[in-house]
C-alpha positions in Angstrom: 100.9 88.3 48.0 101.6 91.8 49.6 105.1 93.2 50.0 105.5 92.0 53.5 105.8 88.5 52.2 108.0 89.1 48.7 110.3 90.3 51.0 110.8 86.4 53.5 110.3 84.5 49.7 113.3 86.7 48.8 115.2 86.5 51.5 114.3 82.3 51.8 116.0 82.3 48.3 119.2 84.3 48.7 119.4 81.6 51.7 118.3 78.8 50.0 121.5 79.6 47.4 123.8 80.2 50.1 125.6 83.1 48.6 128.8 83.4 49.3 128.5 86.7 51.8 132.6 86.9 51.5 132.9 88.1 47.8 131.9 91.4 46.2 128.6 90.2 44.9 127.7 88.3 47.8 127.9 90.8 50.1 126.2 94.0 47.4 122.7 91.2 47.7 122.1 90.5 51.3 122.9 95.0 52.2 120.1 95.0 49.1 118.3 92.0 50.3 118.5 94.0 54.6 117.8 97.1 52.6 114.5 96.4 51.0 113.5 94.2 54.3 114.4 97.7 55.9 112.2 99.6 53.5 109.2 96.8 53.5 109.3 96.5 56.9 108.8 100.3 57.6 106.3 100.5 54.8 104.5 98.1 56.3 104.1 99.6 59.7 103.3 103.2 57.4 100.5 100.9 55.9 99.4 100.4 59.7 99.4 103.6 60.8 97.1 104.4 57.3 95.3 102.1 57.9 94.2 103.1 61.5 94.2 106.9 60.6 91.4 105.7 57.9 89.8 104.0 60.8 89.7 107.5 63.1 88.8 109.9 59.6 85.8 107.4 59.5 84.7 107.6 62.9 84.6 110.9 63.2 83.3 111.6 59.5 80.1 109.7 61.5 80.3 112.0 63.8 80.0 115.1 61.6 77.2 114.2 59.4 75.3 113.8 62.7 75.9 116.6 63.8 75.4 118.1 61.1 72.2 116.6 59.9 71.1 118.2 63.9 72.3 121.8 63.1 71.4 122.1 59.3 68.0 120.1 59.5 64.5 123.2 57.9 62.2 120.5 58.2 61.4 121.5 61.6 59.6 124.6 62.7 62.1 127.0 64.7 59.5 128.7 66.1 57.9 127.7 69.8 54.8 127.0 69.1 53.0 122.9 68.6 53.1 122.7 64.8 55.0 120.7 63.0 54.6 121.9 59.7 57.8 124.1 58.4 57.2 127.9 59.2 58.2 130.6 57.5 59.3 132.6 61.5 62.9 131.5 60.9 66.0 132.3 63.2 67.7 133.5 60.2 65.4 136.1 58.7 64.9 139.8 59.2 61.3 141.2 59.4 60.7 144.8 59.2 58.3 146.3 61.1 56.8 150.4 60.9 56.7 153.3 64.0 53.3 153.7 64.1 54.7 157.4 65.3 57.9 158.4 63.9 56.7 155.8 60.1 60.6 154.9 60.8 60.6 151.8 59.1 62.8 148.9 62.3 64.4 146.0 61.3 64.0 143.2 63.3 64.7 139.7 63.2 63.1 137.0 65.5 64.9 137.0 68.7 63.9 140.7 68.5 59.7 139.3 67.5 59.8 136.6 70.9 59.9 139.5 73.0 56.9 141.7 74.6 57.7 145.1 72.4 61.0 147.2 72.3 61.5 151.2 71.8 61.4 152.6 68.9 65.2 153.4 68.4 64.0 156.4 66.5 61.6 158.1 68.4 61.5 156.3 71.8 58.1 155.3 71.7 57.4 151.7 73.4 55.6 149.4 71.0 54.2 146.2 72.1 54.3 142.9 69.9 50.7 141.2 70.2 50.5 138.0 68.2 49.0 135.6 70.4 49.4 132.3 68.9 50.0 133.0 65.5 54.1 132.8 66.4 55.0 131.2 63.4 53.0 132.2 61.1 52.5 128.8 59.7 49.0 127.2 58.7 48.7 125.3 62.1 49.5 128.0 64.3 46.7 130.7 62.0 44.0 128.3 61.9 44.7 128.1 66.0 43.9 131.5 65.9 41.2 131.5 64.2 39.5 129.3 65.6 40.2 130.6 68.9 38.0 134.4 67.8 
């Protein structure tokens, strides 16, 4: 029996007792039962609202889990090659190269390496990147590159 059913039961009991509402005790008991009825209605409304919110939170949680799976899934290769392996070529990694002219060490991210080349920030020399098929460094790409040579 939930709280709404209990207050209905108590109201039924008081009606069956035929309380005299003109006496002090009858007025107090009637007022208390009416107050309990009002409180019970509010609690039932709050419970219904909580149930509705919980359903919405569960739906949002499921959607968020799907988004997290897409965003944080590290099983797939991040590069543009056709391999199915997990490659070492990740967008969040930093790579370093040495300029052949000034021997300055330059730090690059994956997006910069995807370009054909760049200008050395120290000496201004043109640097070219030529990875052929070995875009990501994974075993499949290395084997592919070795077959072509």
